[in-house]
N, C-alpha and C positions, 0 to 999 in steps of 0.2 A: 372497563378498556381505564383507559387511562388520560384525559383529555389534557392535561395539564393546564388546568382554569383554577386549580387551587392546590396550594402547595407550598415551596417555603422558600426563599432569596437566599441566596448565596452568604450572607450577613447571620442566613438566621434564623428571619424574621418570618413568621408564617403570613399566606392573605388567603383571602375569602372566604367565606362560610356559607350553612345551609338551614332556615329554620323548617319547621312542624308549628303551624298552631294546631292550639288544644279549641278548634273553636267549637263553637261561638260565643268565649271563653273571651278577654282581655289575653289572657297567655301567652306564653309562648316556648315550644323547643329550640334551642343555638350552638349551633356549636360553638365548643368554648374561642378563646386569643391564642391563636398559635398553634392550632390543631389540620390544619393547612400538609403539612409535612406529612401527617399518620396514614398511613395504606390500610387501616381498621380505627374504628373508634368505639366506644365504651362509654356506657352513660355518666363514665368520671371527666369522657370529656364533653362536657355537653352539660348546660345550664338550665331550668327553667325559669321564664325569664314570667314574675306573677305581678309584678306592676310599673309603670311608669308614667312620668311628668318629663314633657318635652321641655318647656318652661325654663326648670328647674336643669334639666340636662342629665337627671337620675332617673336613677332603676333600683328596684330590689328583685332579686332572684333565689332558685332556688341552685343547691349542688355546689359543688368542689374544683371547678373549671373559674375561669375567671373568663365575664362573660369579655365575646366582640365588641372591641368599640363604634361597631355597625348595627349591635342591640337598636338603639330607636329609629337606625334605618328601617329596619325590618316592621318595629312598633311602627311606620308610619307607611308601612304599606297596608298590615292586616288592619286596621283603624283606615285606611280609605276605599277599602275593596273586599265586603264579605266573603267573597264568594275565596277570594285568596288562602290557602291553606299553605303552604310553602314559597321559600323565595328561597332566590341561590343567588351570591357577592359570588363575582369569579374574575379573576384577570386573564387579559389576552388582547397584546397590542396592536395585534393585525384586525382584531375582530372590533377591539375598542378606535381605532383611526379612522375604520370604514363605517362605522356605524357613526361617527360621531356625529350631530345634528343631522342625521339624515333617519332616527328613530328618533322620538322624546330624549332629549337631551337634559340635565340640569345645568342650571347656571357656572358658569365655571368657578365666578365668583364665590361657591361654597365650598366648600371642605367638604372631606367626609367626617364620619363619626360624628356630627355636630344637630346643634337644636335649630339651626335652620339649611341643615341639606332635610331635616326632618319637615320643618315647612314649607319647603320647598317641593319635596317628594307627595305632600299634601294639595299643594295647590297644583304642582302634573295634574293629578288627576282631576284636577276641579275642571282645565283648562286645556286637557288634550286630550287624544286617542291610547292614551296610555293603559288603563282599562284592557280595550281591548287588544291592544299591539302583544302587554305583557311580556315590554320587557321595555329601559332605560341603559343611556348608558349617563353616567357617571363624568364630567367635563372637571371638576376641580378634583376631582381623586383619577389619574392616569391612567387607565388600562380600568379602571373598574365598570363593569355592565353588572345590571342586576335582571334578574330574568324573577316569575314567578307564577302562581298557577294552583287550579282547583290543588291539585296534586301534583306529587315530588316528580310525581312521571314528568306531566304537563310542562312543571318550568321548566325540567329537562329538554325536552324534545324541543323547548320555545330556542332554546342557546345550541343543537344541535343544527336545527333550520337556520340560522341563522350563520352558524361555524361552515356550513357545507356551501354558503350561500358565499362565504367570501371564499371558500375553494376553488367555486368557476369564477369569478374575475379577477 
């Protein structure tokens, strides 16, 4: 079922991405940049992130796709919560507006795809209930929402529960 949470903007820029962790290692599989508009993904549309460094804004990967600019965001979640094996980064303006500052929310001063966002996520795992909520809103990335869980189904169910809640309001 198409939820319109991953996709492509009219200008051709794709949005949203999904990753799965190769736990207990630090490597993970991530949909490539601009793949949000594809109806079906192939292995060629994904990369395997094998190493990263937040401070240097650097990563090493395997595959022919271009890694998402949110690669370090996913890495920060996996590094902060050893139980997490799946992350969904999606976009939805109504859900974003409703959840902004009602669930764990990153600082508006921190923009997407930056080492500062990775540090912010690690900080939020230390000081908030994000680990149990399994969702946060990216205040510095309009419409950006991230859910995560022990598997893709759990991460997706968190997202669908929040989406149902806005339909009720």
